N, C-alpha and C positions, 0 to 999 in steps of 0.2 A: 177168483183168486183167493187163496187161503190167506189167513191172517198172519201166518209166519213169514210169508213171503211178501206181504204188504208192508210190514213193518221196515224192512232194510230199505224199501222203495221209497217209503215216506220220508224216512231219515236221510236218505241221499238228497231227495227234493228239497226238504227244508234246509240242509246244510248248504247245497249250491245256491239256493235262494238267499240265504243269509249271508254268505260270502260276497254275493254280487251286490248286496245292499251296502257292504263296507267299502266298496270301490268308490274313489272319489273321481271327479272330473280332473283331467290334468289342469296344472295350474298355468296361468297365461304366462308367455314368455315376457320376461322384462326386457324393455328395450333400453339399451344403454346409449346415452347420446354421446357424441364425441365431445371430448373436453374443450372448452373454449380456449382459443389461443391466448397466451399469456400476454399481458399488455408489454409494451416495449419499455425497456428499461432506459431511463434518462439519466446520464451521468451528470450529476452537478458538481462541478468543480469551482472551488472559491477563486475569485480573481487573484492574480499574482499581486502581490504587494508592490506599490509603486514607491521608488525611493527618490530622494534629491540630495544632492550633494550639500554637505554642510561646512566644508572648509576646503582649504588648497589641498591640490594633489601631491603626493610624496614621490618622488621617483627613487628607485633602488633595486637591488636584487631581491628576488624571491626564490625559495626552495620549496620542497615538499618533505614530509617525514611520515615515517610509519614505525611507530614505536615497536619494540621486539615483542617475542611472545608474552602471553599473560595480560591480565587487566591492567591498563594504564588510565589513570584519572587525570583529567585535566586541571587546570588552575581554578576552574569554577566547580570542581567536584564530581562533574560528570563523567561517565565512562567514554573514553575515546573510541570512535568507530571511524574507520578509514573511509566508509562509504558516505559520510555526510559531508556537506559543504561548509567546513570549518577551517580555521586558521589559529596561528599562535603568533603573537608579537610582543615585542619588549617595550612599545610605546604606545600601542592603541588600547584604550581601556577595555576590558573584558564585557562581552556583550553587544559591542559595536559592531554594526553591518558595516562592511566596506566593499567597494568595487575594485576588483584587481584586474586591470587591463595589461595586456602584452604590448610592449613597444615594438612599433613595426609590424603589428598584427592587429586584426579587427576583433580578435577574440577578447572576451572579458566575462566575469563572473562575480556574482555576489555571494559573499562568505561571512558568517558570524565568527569574531573572534572569541574564543573559549579556552584559550590556552597561552601560558607565557613561554618566551623562548629564552635561552640562557646567553645566547650571543648576540652581539650588536652588529655585525658585518653584514646580516641581511635585515631587510625592513619587514619580512613576513615570511612564515612557513605554512604551507597550505596542506590540507588534508590530501590522500591520495586521490579522493573522487575529484577535488577541485583542481588538482594537478592534471588529472586525466582531461577534464574539460577544456582546460587551457592548453593542453598539449605539451606540457613541460616534464612529463615523466622520464622520457628518454634522456634529455639533456640534463635534468637535475636542478638546473638553476636558469633564471631567465630575468631580463631586465623588464620591470613592471612599473605601473602607475598605481598607486593606492590612494582611493579617495573614500574618505568617511561619509557615510550615508545616515540619513534618518527617514522614517516614514513620511511620506508626503500627506499633508492635510487634505483628506478627499472631501472635506466639506466645503471647500472654497467655492 
């Protein structure tokens, strides 16, 4: 074979040998483990506060109120929200917890007095949420018993 024919043949052999040396073995496939199931969530709810009556019950008429549009501040300075269990009274001190019970019905609710009311012909005005729970939204007024409460001493 002549030298001129041998050079391209050798060049081709070297090139193919060099390229095959650059090839690498395929990488092993990574195995992906299935994710571990999430631990069950446990909802921890604090126990409901226990109240005890601190005085005689007062019987009278209750109504409910919803201020007009715009921000309404209660006598305690907080913003009135109709979906909280609060009430207004002209004789019960601000911040007092009271149980309001419908007379002739088994329904009752605990509310916090956070507003004052200008009229004295009712003993308490309830927020809309409290009135809904007592079922007096449609009638507007109802005869109730109001009892002042305090947190029971749970260390007894």
